[in-house]
N, C-alpha and C positions, 0 to 999 in steps of 0.2 A: 706747595706750603709749609708754613712754620712747621719746627717740630712738636710743640708746644702747646697749640695754638687751642684755646679756649679751656684751656685746664688749670686746674686750680694747683699752688706747690705754698709749701709753708718752711719758713729759712729759720732755724734757731739762731742766735749772733748774726744776725745778718744784717747788722749797720756798719760794719768795715773789712777790711782784709775780701778774704775769700767769699766770706757770707753776703756780702756785700754786691761783691762781683759777680757770684751765682747770681742773684736777684736780679742784675739786669741783661744777664745772659737770657737769662729765665723770661723777661718780660720783651723781648729784643724774637725770641721764640716765640712769641704768642700766649704767655701765660700770665694769668693773674696773681700777685707773690704777696704774699704776705711776711710778713719779718718781724722777727718778735726779741727782743733786746730789753736791758735795763734802762738803761739810761734814756729817757725820753727826749730832751735836747737833737741827742743821735739820732732818735727814731726819728724824731721828725726834719732834722736834715737828710736822714736818707729818703724819706719819702719824696721829698723837694725834688734830690735828682734824680730818683726813679720815676718817679709820674703819675698819671694818673692809673695806673694800670697797680700801682702796689697800696699797700693798705698796714700799720703798723701799730700791734700789739706790747703792751709796757708790761715786764715780767722778768720771771727771776726762774730757771728750770729747777734750782733746790725749788720753791713755793710750790708745789700741786695743784692746789687753790690757782696761782699762776698759770699753770698746765691747763688747767679746764674751761677758767675764762679764754686764751686762748683758741683751742675747739671751738667752742660754744658760740667764739665770736667769729671763726671763718664761717662758719656752718651758716651764721645768719648770713655775714657778708657776700661768700658763694658757693656755701653746698659743701659737697664732701668736696673728700684732697684726693688731686692726683699725686706728687709728686712730696715727700718727705725728705729736705735734706737735714738731720741732725748734725750744725755743727758749732755750736758753743764747745769753747773749752779753756781752761786756765791751763797753765805754762809757767810754770814755779819749777828753780831746780833748789836741792840740797842734801848732802850729801846723807847716804842713809844715817851715821852716826852722830847729824844735827838734827834728823825729824823727828819733830814732836804730834803729841797723837793732834792735838789742834791742826799742824799742819795738811795732817793726812787725812784729819778731818775732811776739813776743807778742800781739797784735790779731788780724794773720790767721789765726794757730794758733786760736785759742781759737773766733772766728765763722766765720771758712771752713775752715779745713781744717778743724775739730774738728766744724762742722754738717754737710761732704761727707763725711767714711766714719761719724758716724752716720747720715746716711742708706745709704748703698755696703753700710755691714755688714747692716742693717734687711731688705735690699731679700728674702735670701733669707728669712726670717719675715715677710714679709706676706703676709697671707692674701689670697684674688683679690677685688677690686674694694675693697682698702684705701683709705683716703685719707691721706694727707702732708699736713700742711701745718706750714710752715716761716714761722719770724719774720723779717721784713724791717726797713724802719723807712723813715718818710717823707723821715728824709735821705737815702735815698739817688737823691734828685731834687733837692734844692738843692745851695746850696755855700754851706755853714752853716760859719763859722769855725770852726779846730781841729779838725774832722771829717773830714781827708781817710780815715783810716784807719777808721773806723766807719762812714764811707758809703761808702768801696770794699768793706768787708767785706760790708756787705748787699746790695748792687747785685751784687753776686757771686754771692747769696744768689739772688737775684732772677733771674738768667742759669740760675743751676742749674733753679730752677721750670722753667723754659722746656723747659732739656733733657732734663730728669731726666721732665716731664712725656710729650714725646715715646719716649722708650727705654720706659716704664713702660706706654703708656696700655694695648697689647696684654694684659696682664694684668686688666685694668680696673682697672691702681690708677692714680688722683689724687694729681696731688703738685700743692699753689696755698701761695701765699704771704697773712702776714695781715700791713701792716704801719702800727705803733701810731704814732701821732701822738705827742703829748707828753700821758703818763702819769702820772699819781700813782705812782712805787712806787720802792724803793729806787734802784733803775735811778740813777736823777737826784745822790743824794744820792754816784755811785758815781765821778763824771765826772770829778773833781781841781779839780772850781770852788773858791778860797774862797766862807762862806758869801752873804756878802754880795754878792761878783760871781754866785753862783747864785740868786741872792735877786734878783739884776736882771732876769738871763736872762729864768725862773720871767717875770716882771711882760709881761715882752717881746714871750715867744711867746703867753704869755694876750692880750692884744694885738690878735695876730696871727689867732686863734680864731674863726670865727663863729660857735662857742659859746660865748667869750668865758672859758672854763676848761681845765681841765687835763680831762682825762676819767681813767676809775678803773677798773682791771684787771678790773672785772665785764665791765665792758661791751665788751672785746676778748677776754672768753671767751667772749660769746654770738657773736660774728664766726665765730671757734676751731671752735664746739661744728657752728654752720652749717656750715663744708666739711669738720668730720667728718663728719655725717651724711648720710644721703641727701637731706634738703631739695636738695644742691647738688649732686644726681650729674651734673648737665651742667656743669657747669662745671669745667674743668682749665686748669692754665699759669696760671691768673691771680694777680692780689695783689690783696687788699684792703683801701683804706686806713679805718683809724680812728683820721683824726686831728683830729674835731669843726670840720673846713671852711679848718685850717691851709697858707695860700698857694692854697685852691682857687674862693676865695668873695671 
């Protein structure tokens, strides 16, 4: 039997990279999947790729009315939620000395506040024994230059996983995190580095991984599937790294 047979999953940031790969993995394992993202064209393309067991809702995690609509449309379409994958995130780099308030607010609004209220507003729609997975990052454990807000927002999410686990465990709801390392997704092209610098950074990061390569989104999706399924039924409040052994070996 497929691991998510007949279950309903919601994925934010589901139109590309890890989110899209996870949506495909969930559908392969029998789930109906709702993807949430800002761009209607990207959502339409993703649904075309994913097929009949997918449904798209357009919106922004920083807009709480959009989050309300995400959950109301999901309830109308599929009922309660069995799996919530909070995956949307923004990655821009800037030294602490060059970070202004607007940049601070933008990063924290998307990465932490948006994810926080994505979870909060989902709670009343989660089925008993639902699984919540939040994307953190290997950067929340190291001092990577320029990543103060990215790292801090992901560290805040790691703390949220622990606290939400304590609060929701009585309902049988498990909350965990998946922590990607260097993964080959469109995310890297959006962090604001010139192409030459980005290429050099990628080479340096690759050299630090035990496997000497970037991972791919499908490898992260397998870890998310594990946390979403009953295979991880006794795992709660944890963060599973998928980082190729970077800074670990």
